ROTIBA-345277 format. One line per 3 residues: number of its first residue (from 1); their letters; for each residue x, y, z of N, C-alpha, C, O. Coordinates in steps of 0.2 Angstrom, whole numbers, plus 5000, padded with zeros to 4 digits. Each point is the difference from the previous one (the first is absolute). Example, Ala and Ser with C-alpha at 12.3 -4.5 7.8 and 13.67 -1.06 7.14 Angstrom:
1) as) 5066 4972 5039 4996 5006 5000 5004 5006 5000 5005 4999 5003 | 4993 5006 4993 5004 5006 5001 4996 5005 5003 5003 5006 5001
//
This chain:
1) mii) 5243 4964 4877 5006 5004 5000 5005 4997 5006 4998 4999 5005 | 5009 5001 4993 5005 4998 5004 5003 5006 5003 5002 5005 4997 | 4998 4995 5010 5003 5006 5004 5007 4997 5003 5000 4996 5004
4) qip) 5005 5008 4994 5007 4998 5002 5001 5003 5007 4999 5006 5001 | 5004 4991 5004 5001 5002 5006 5008 4999 5002 5002 4994 4999 | 5002 5011 5002 4998 5007 5001 4997 5003 4994 5002 4999 4994
7) hkf) 4994 5006 5007 4996 5004 4995 5004 5006 4998 5000 5005 5005 | 5002 4996 4989 5004 5006 4998 5005 5002 5005 5002 5006 5001 | 5002 4989 5001 5005 5001 5005 5006 4995 4998 4998 4994 5001
10) kpr) 5008 5008 4998 5005 4996 4999 5005 5001 5006 5004 5005 5000 | 4997 4990 5004 5005 5001 5006 5007 5001 4997 5002 4997 4995 | 5002 5008 5009 5007 5001 4998 5004 4994 5002 4997 4996 5004
13) dyq) 5009 5004 4994 5004 4994 5001 5001 4998 5008 4999 4995 5002 | 5002 5010 5002 5001 4999 5007 4993 4999 5003 5000 4997 5006 | 4994 5004 4991 4994 4998 5003 4998 4993 4999 4996 4997 5003
16) lpl) 5007 5000 4992 4998 4993 4997 5001 4995 5006 4995 4996 5000 | 5010 5004 5004 5001 4995 5005 4994 4999 5005 4998 4995 5002 | 4999 5011 4999 4995 5000 5005 4994 4997 4997 4996 4996 5003
19) fka) 5002 5005 4990 4995 4997 4997 5001 4993 4999 4995 4996 5001 | 5011 5002 4998 5002 4992 4999 4999 4997 5007 4998 4994 5000 | 5004 5009 5005 4999 4997 5007 4993 4998 5001 4999 4995 5003
22) fdn) 4997 5010 4996 4993 4998 5001 4997 4995 4996 4995 4996 5001 | 5007 5004 4992 4998 4995 4996 5002 4993 5002 4997 4995 4999 | 5009 5005 5005 5002 4994 5002 4998 4998 5007 5002 4995 5003
25) gik) 4993 5009 5000 4997 4998 5006 5002 5003 5007 4998 4998 5005 | 5007 5007 4994 5002 5004 5006 4994 5003 5003 4996 5003 4997 | 5004 4997 5010 4994 5003 5003 5002 5006 5004 4995 5004 5003
28) rav) 5011 4998 4998 5002 5005 5004 5006 5004 4997 5005 4997 4997 | 4995 5010 5003 5005 5003 4996 5001 5007 5003 4996 5003 5003 | 5011 4999 4997 5002 5007 5003 5003 5003 4994 5005 4998 4998
31) ivw) 4992 5008 5000 5003 5004 4994 5002 5007 5003 4996 5004 5002 | 5011 4997 4999 5003 5006 5002 5003 5003 4994 5006 4999 4998 | 4990 5005 4998 5003 5004 4994 5000 5007 5001 4996 5003 5004
34) hrr) 5008 5000 4993 5001 5008 5000 4994 5003 4997 4995 4997 4997 | 5004 5010 5005 4994 5004 4997 5000 4999 4993 5005 5001 4996 | 4989 4999 5001 4999 5000 4993 5002 4994 4996 5001 5000 4994
37) agk) 5000 4994 5010 5002 4994 4997 4994 4996 4998 5001 4995 4997 | 4993 5007 5004 4994 4997 4997 4997 4994 5005 4998 4995 4998 | 5003 5007 5009 4997 4995 5004 4993 4998 5000 4998 4995 4999
40) dls) 4998 5011 5001 4993 4999 5000 4997 4998 4993 4995 4996 5000 | 5008 5006 4995 4998 4998 4994 5001 4993 4998 4996 4996 4997 | 5010 5001 5006 5001 4993 5000 4995 4996 5004 4997 4995 4997
43) lin) 5001 5008 5009 4996 4996 5004 4993 5000 4999 4996 4995 5002 | 5001 5010 4995 4993 5000 4998 4999 4995 4994 4995 4997 5000 | 5010 5002 4996 5000 4994 4995 5000 4994 5003 4997 4995 4998
46) iil) 5007 5004 5008 5001 4993 5003 4993 4999 5004 4998 4994 5000 | 5000 5011 5003 4994 4998 5004 4994 4999 4996 4995 4996 5002 | 5005 5007 4992 4994 4999 4995 5001 4992 4998 4995 4997 4999
49) kga) 5011 5001 4999 5001 4993 4998 4998 4995 5005 4997 4995 4999 | 5004 5007 5008 4998 4996 5005 4992 4999 5000 4997 4995 5001 | 5000 5011 4998 4993 5001 5001 4996 4996 4994 4995 4998 5001
52) inr) 5009 5002 4994 4997 4996 4994 5000 4992 5001 4996 4996 4998 | 5010 5002 5005 5002 4993 5000 4996 4997 5006 4999 4994 5000 | 5000 5010 5006 4996 4997 5005 4995 5005 5003 5002 5006 5002
55) vgs) 4992 4992 4998 4995 5005 5002 5000 5001 5008 5001 4995 5004 | 4999 5011 4998 5001 5002 5007 5000 5008 5000 5000 5004 4996 | 5002 4998 5011 5001 5007 5001 5007 5001 5000 5004 4996 5003
58) yyy) 4998 5010 4994 5007 5002 5000 5001 5007 5002 4997 5005 4998 | 5007 4996 5007 5001 5007 5003 5007 5003 4998 5005 4997 5000 | 4994 5009 4999 5006 5004 4998 5001 5005 5005 4996 5006 5000
61) ffp) 5008 4993 5005 5001 5005 5006 5005 5005 4999 5005 5000 4997 | 4993 5006 5005 5004 5006 5001 5000 5003 5007 4996 4998 5004 | 5009 5006 4998 5000 5002 5006 4994 5004 5002 4998 4999 5006
64) tyk) 4999 5005 4990 4994 5003 5001 4995 4999 4995 5002 4999 4994 | 4991 5002 5007 4995 5000 4995 5001 5005 4995 5000 4999 4994 | 5002 5007 5008 5001 5006 4995 5006 4998 4996 5000 5002 4994
67) qgk) 5005 4995 5008 5006 4998 4996 4998 4995 4995 5002 5001 4994 | 4994 4994 5008 4998 4995 4995 4996 5003 4994 5000 4999 4995 | 4996 5006 5007 4995 5003 4995 5005 5005 4996 4998 5000 4993
70) kil) 5006 5003 5009 5005 5005 4996 5004 4996 4996 5001 5001 4994 | 5003 4994 5008 5005 4996 4997 4997 4995 4995 5002 5000 4994 | 4993 4996 5008 4998 4994 4996 4993 5002 4997 4999 4999 4994
73) wkg) 4996 5003 5010 4993 5000 4997 5000 5006 4995 4996 4999 4995 | 5007 5007 5006 5000 5005 4996 5007 5001 4996 5000 5005 4996 | 5005 4992 5006 5006 5001 4998 5001 4998 4992 4997 4996 4998
76) mtk) 5009 5007 4999 5001 4999 4993 5008 4998 5000 5004 5002 5004 | 4997 4995 4990 5007 4999 4998 5003 5007 4997 4996 5004 4999 | 5011 4996 5000 5002 5006 4997 4998 5001 4993 5000 5006 4997
79) egr) 4997 4989 5000 4997 5001 4993 4993 5002 5001 4997 5002 4995 | 5000 4999 5011 4993 5003 5001 4995 4994 4999 4994 5002 4999 | 5008 4992 5002 4995 4995 5000 4999 4998 5008 5004 4999 5004
82) rfl) 4989 5000 4997 4998 4998 5007 5002 4993 5002 5000 4996 4995 | 5003 5003 5011 5002 4994 5002 4994 4994 4999 5001 4995 4998 | 4993 5008 5004 4994 4995 4999 4998 4998 4993 4997 4995 4999
85) dyi) 5006 5009 4996 4999 4998 4993 5003 4994 4998 4999 4997 4995 | 5006 5000 5010 5003 4994 4998 4996 4994 5002 5002 4994 4998 | 4992 5008 5005 4995 4994 5000 4995 5001 4994 4997 5005 5000
88) peq) 5003 4990 4996 4996 5001 4994 4992 5001 5001 4998 4997 5005 | 4999 5008 4992 4993 5001 5001 4996 4994 4999 4995 4999 5004 | 5007 4996 4992 4996 4994 4999 5000 4996 5006 4995 4995 5000
91) lis) 5009 5006 5004 5001 4995 5006 4996 5003 5006 4999 4997 5005 | 4999 5009 4995 4997 5004 5005 4992 4999 5000 4997 5002 4996 | 5001 4996 5010 4993 4999 5001 4997 5007 5003 4995 5002 4997
94) ktn) 5008 5000 5008 4998 5007 5003 5005 5003 5004 5005 4997 5002 | 4995 5010 4999 5005 5004 5003 4996 5004 5006 4995 5002 4999 | 5008 4998 5007 4997 5003 5005 5005 5006 5003 5005 4998 5002
97) etd) 4994 5008 4996 5004 5006 5002 5001 5000 5007 5005 5002 5002 | 4990 4997 5002 5000 5001 5007 5005 4996 5004 5004 5002 5004 | 4995 4991 4994 5004 4995 5003 5007 4999 4996 5004 4997 5002
100) msi) 4997 5007 4993 5006 4999 4995 5001 4993 4999 5005 4997 5001 | 4989 5000 4996 5001 4992 4998 4997 4999 4993 4996 5004 4997 | 5007 4991 5000 4998 4998 4993 4998 4993 5001 5004 4995 5002
103) eli) 4990 5003 4995 4998 4993 5000 5001 4998 4993 4998 5003 4995 | 5005 4991 5004 5001 4997 4993 4994 4996 4999 4996 4998 5004 | 5004 5000 4989 4994 4996 4998 5000 4993 5003 4995 4996 5000
106) ngs) 5011 5002 5002 5001 4993 5003 4998 5000 5008 5000 4995 5003 | 4998 5011 4999 4999 5000 5007 5005 5003 5005 4999 5002 5006 | 5007 4998 4992 5006 5002 5004 4999 5008 5001 4997 5004 4996
109) viq) 5006 4998 5010 4999 5007 5001 5007 5003 5002 5004 4997 5004 | 4998 5008 4993 5006 5004 5002 4999 5006 5003 4996 5004 4998 | 5006 4997 5008 4999 5006 5004 5006 5003 5003 5004 4997 5002
112) iig) 4996 5010 4998 5005 5004 5003 4998 5002 5007 4995 5002 5001 | 5010 4997 5004 4998 5001 5007 5006 5004 5003 5006 4999 4998 | 4992 5005 5007 5005 5004 5004 5001 4996 5006 4996 4999 5004
115) tdn) 5011 5000 4998 5001 4997 5006 4999 5005 5006 5001 4998 5006 | 4997 5008 4993 4998 5004 5005 4993 4999 5003 4998 5003 5005 | 4999 4992 4992 4993 4998 5002 5000 4992 5001 4997 4997 4996
118) ids) 5007 5001 5008 5001 4992 5001 4994 4997 5001 4999 4994 4998 | 4996 5009 5006 4994 4996 5002 4996 4998 4994 4996 4995 5000 | 5005 5009 4994 4996 4998 4994 5002 4993 4997 4996 4998 4996
121) ivg) 5009 4999 5006 5002 4994 4997 4999 4994 5005 5002 4994 4998 | 4996 5007 5008 4999 4995 5005 4994 4996 4998 4995 5002 4998 | 5007 4991 5002 4994 4995 4998 5000 4999 4992 4995 4996 4998
124) tnp) 5009 5007 4998 5000 4999 4993 5004 4994 4998 5004 4997 5005 | 4996 5001 4989 5003 4994 4998 5004 5001 4993 4997 4996 4995 | 5007 5008 5004 5004 5001 4994 5004 4994 4998 5003 4997 5004
127) vgc) 4998 5002 4989 5005 4995 4998 5006 5002 4997 5004 4997 4998 | 4996 5010 5002 5006 5003 4997 5001 5007 5003 4995 5004 5000 | 5011 4998 5002 5001 5007 5003 5006 5003 4997 5005 4997 4999
130) vfs) 4995 5010 4999 5006 5004 4999 5000 5005 5005 4995 5004 5001 | 5011 4997 5002 5001 5005 5005 5005 5005 4997 5006 4999 5000 | 4991 5007 4997 5004 5005 4997 5002 5005 5005 4997 5002 5004
133) eys) 5010 5000 4995 5003 5004 5005 5000 4997 5007 4998 5004 5004 | 5004 4990 4996 4999 4996 5006 5004 5004 5006 4998 4999 5006 | 5008 5003 4992 5004 5003 5005 4997 5006 5004 5002 5002 5005
136) lqn) 4992 5001 4992 4996 5005 5003 4994 4998 5003 4996 5004 5003 | 5002 4990 4996 4994 4997 5002 5000 4998 5008 5005 4999 5003 | 4989 5000 4999 4999 4997 5007 5001 4993 4999 4996 4997 4997
139) pka) 5009 5000 5006 5001 4993 4999 4995 4995 5002 5000 4994 4999 | 4995 5009 5005 4995 4996 5003 4996 4997 4995 4997 4994 5001 | 5002 5009 4993 4996 4998 4995 5003 4993 4997 4996 4995 4999
142) wdl) 5010 5004 5001 5003 4994 4998 4999 4995 5005 4999 4994 4999 | 5002 5008 5007 4999 4995 5006 4992 4997 5000 4999 4994 5001 | 4997 5010 4997 4993 4998 4999 4999 4996 4994 4995 4995 5000
145) mrp) 5008 5006 4995 4999 4996 4993 5004 4994 5000 4998 4995 4997 | 5008 5004 5007 5004 4994 4999 4997 4994 5002 5001 4995 4996 | 4995 5004 5009 4997 4994 5001 4995 4998 4995 4998 4994 4999
148) ila) 4998 5011 4999 4995 4999 4994 5003 4997 4994 4998 4995 4998 | 5008 5008 5000 5003 4998 4994 5004 4993 5001 5000 4996 4995 | 5002 5003 5011 5003 4993 5002 4995 4995 4999 5002 4994 4998
151) eng) 4992 5007 5004 4995 4995 5000 4997 4999 4993 4999 4994 4998 | 5000 5011 4998 4997 5000 4994 5005 4999 4994 4998 5000 4994 | 5008 5000 5007 5005 5000 4995 5001 5006 4996 5002 4999 4994
154) gfa) 4996 5007 5008 5000 5006 4996 5007 5003 5000 5005 4997 5003 | 4996 5008 4993 5007 5003 5000 5000 5007 5003 4995 5003 5001 | 5011 4999 5000 5002 5007 5003 5006 5002 4997 5005 4997 5000
157) ifn) 4994 5010 4997 5006 5003 4997 5001 5007 5004 4995 5003 5001 | 5011 4998 5001 5002 5006 5003 5004 5004 4996 5006 4998 4998 | 4992 5009 5000 5005 5004 4996 5001 5006 5004 4995 5003 5003
160) ytp) 5011 5000 4996 5001 5006 5003 5007 5002 4999 5005 4997 4997 | 4997 5010 5004 5006 5003 5000 5002 5000 5007 4996 5002 5004 | 5010 4997 4999 5002 5000 5007 4998 5007 5003 5001 5005 4997
163) rgk) 4998 4994 5010 4999 5006 5004 5004 4998 5007 4997 5000 5005 | 5009 4999 4994 5004 4998 5006 4999 4993 5002 4997 4996 4996 | 5006 5002 5010 5000 4993 5002 4993 4999 5004 5001 4999 5006
166) nhg) 4994 5001 4991 4993 4999 5004 4998 4993 4998 5004 4995 4998 | 4989 5004 5002 4997 4993 4999 5001 4998 4993 5000 4994 4998 | 5001 5011 4997 5002 4998 4993 5006 4997 5000 5001 4995 4996
169) ydl) 5004 5008 5007 5007 4997 5000 5000 4993 5003 5003 4995 4998 | 4993 5004 5008 5000 4994 5003 4997 4994 4996 5003 4995 4999 | 4992 5007 4997 4997 4996 4995 5005 4998 4995 5000 4994 4998
172) yem) 5003 5011 4999 5005 4998 4995 5006 4996 5002 5002 4995 4997 | 5000 5006 5009 5006 4996 5003 4997 4993 5001 5004 4995 4999 | 4990 5004 5003 4998 4993 5001 4999 4996 4993 5002 4995 4999
175) akd) 4995 5009 4997 4998 4997 4993 5006 4998 4996 5000 4995 4996 | 5005 5009 5004 5006 4999 4996 5003 4993 5001 5004 4998 4995 | 4995 4999 5011 5003 4994 5001 4995 4994 5001 5002 4995 5002
178) npk) 4992 5007 4995 4995 4995 5001 4998 4998 4992 4998 5004 4996 | 5003 4989 5003 4999 4998 4993 4993 5000 4998 4999 4999 4994 | 4996 5002 5010 4993 5000 4999 4998 5007 4998 4994 5001 4998
181) wfv) 5011 5004 5002 4998 5007 4998 5004 5002 4994 5006 4998 5000 | 4991 5006 4996 5003 5003 4995 5002 5007 5002 4996 5004 5003 | 5011 4998 4996 5002 5006 5002 5004 5004 4995 5004 4997 4996
184) skl) 4994 5009 5003 5004 5004 4995 5001 5007 5003 4996 5004 5002 | 5011 4998 4998 5002 5007 5002 5004 5003 4995 5005 4998 4998 | 4992 5007 4999 5003 5003 4994 5000 5008 5001 4995 5003 5001
187) gid) 5012 5000 4998 5001 5007 4999 5000 5002 4993 5000 4996 4995 | 5002 5010 5004 5000 5002 4993 5006 4997 4996 4999 5000 4994 | 5006 4998 5009 5005 4997 4997 4998 4993 4997 5003 4998 4995
190) dti) 4992 4999 5008 4998 4994 4998 4995 5000 4994 4999 4996 4996 | 4996 5009 5004 4995 5001 4996 5002 5004 4993 4997 4999 4995 | 5007 5006 5006 5002 5005 4995 4994 5003 4997 5000 5003 4995
193) vip) 4995 4998 5010 4994 5004 4998 5001 5008 5000 4998 5004 4996 | 5006 4998 5009 5001 5007 5001 5008 5001 4999 5004 4997 5004 | 4998 5007 4991 5007 5001 4999 5003 5003 5006 4997 5004 5004
196) sev) 5010 4995 4996 5004 5002 5006 5000 5008 5000 5001 5003 5005 | 4999 5000 4989 5000 5007 4999 4994 5004 5004 5001 5005 5003 | 4993 4991 4997 4994 5003 5003 5002 5000 5008 4998 5005 5003
199) iee) 5005 4990 4999 5001 5000 5008 5006 5005 5001 4999 5003 5005 | 5005 4998 4991 5005 5005 5001 4997 5007 5000 5002 5004 5004 | 4993 4997 4992 4996 5006 5000 4996 5001 5006 5000 5006 5003
202) ern) 4997 4989 5000 4997 5000 5006 5005 5002 5006 4998 5004 5004 | 5008 4993 4996 5005 5002 5005 5002 5007 4999 5001 5003 5005 | 5000 4999 4989 5002 5007 4999 4995 5005 5002 5001 5006 5002
205) sgm) 4993 4992 4998 4994 5005 5001 4998 5000 5008 4996 5003 5002 | 5008 4993 5002 4999 5000 5007 4997 4994 5003 4998 5000 5006 | 5000 4995 4990 4997 4994 5004 5005 4997 5004 5006 4999 4999
208) ded) 4992 4999 5007 5004 4997 5006 5003 4994 4997 4996 4995 4997 | 5010 5003 5005 5004 4994 4997 4997 4994 5003 4999 4995 4997 | 4999 5005 5010 4997 4994 5003 4993 4999 4996 4998 4994 5000
211) lil) 4998 5011 4998 4994 4999 4997 5001 4997 4993 4996 4996 4998 | 5009 5006 4999 5002 4998 4993 5002 4992 5001 4997 4996 4996 | 5007 5002 5009 5001 4993 5001 4994 4996 5001 5000 4994 4998
214) qey) 4996 5009 5006 4993 4996 5002 4996 5000 4994 4998 4994 4998 | 5000 5011 4999 4995 5000 4994 5003 4997 4994 4996 4997 4996 | 5010 5004 5002 5002 4997 4994 5005 4994 5000 5001 4997 4995
217) ycs) 5002 5002 5011 5004 4994 5001 4998 4995 5005 5003 4995 5001 | 4991 5006 5002 4997 4996 5004 5004 4998 5006 5001 4995 5003 | 5002 5010 5000 5004 5000 5006 4996 5000 5006 4995 5004 5001
220) fe) 5006 4991 5004 4996 5000 5006 5003 5004 5006 4997 5001 5005 | 5009 5002 4993 5003 5003 5005 4997 5007 5002 5002 5004 5004
//
């Protein structure tokens, strides 16, 4: 049986450059997309592709363990499909609920980790990492992972919606001028996923303007 990857997922037009960048060998990426743009849905498919192509450990970091469990381990798309269902059953060897890890038949392991427990990753050797909601994470996790990935040639992807000019902003500013990094910053005017009428309704119903600019237009201010 031939299993196509991505599995039952077709990237939207604005998501395609990210997939192409990794197909072309990019090892670092910063994805600053507005809410509901499909950040984690895109990246679970990318990390799966990495785990198939190279046997190793792959970490999917969230700010907290609980957030990782709620968003990715138990989370669903708006169509009611679990995020983990994008990993074909035929490729799964075993699943560990306690560790929130999935071992593939080739030996690769994909694990969800909260950066609120940094000690759990000391001494490990992942070859691919996704830092989801990086602007809300403890940046020490990246400091611990970067020498490992530099040595083993692994990849790191950071996805988030801005939370002011913090470490997420600093990373974006560095990466946008670095040819070795793929950078994508997209608001709703770029993706056309959320109609402007919806934003106007949010505004009329009392949503703070600064929050609208942050969540839907990816403003760092």
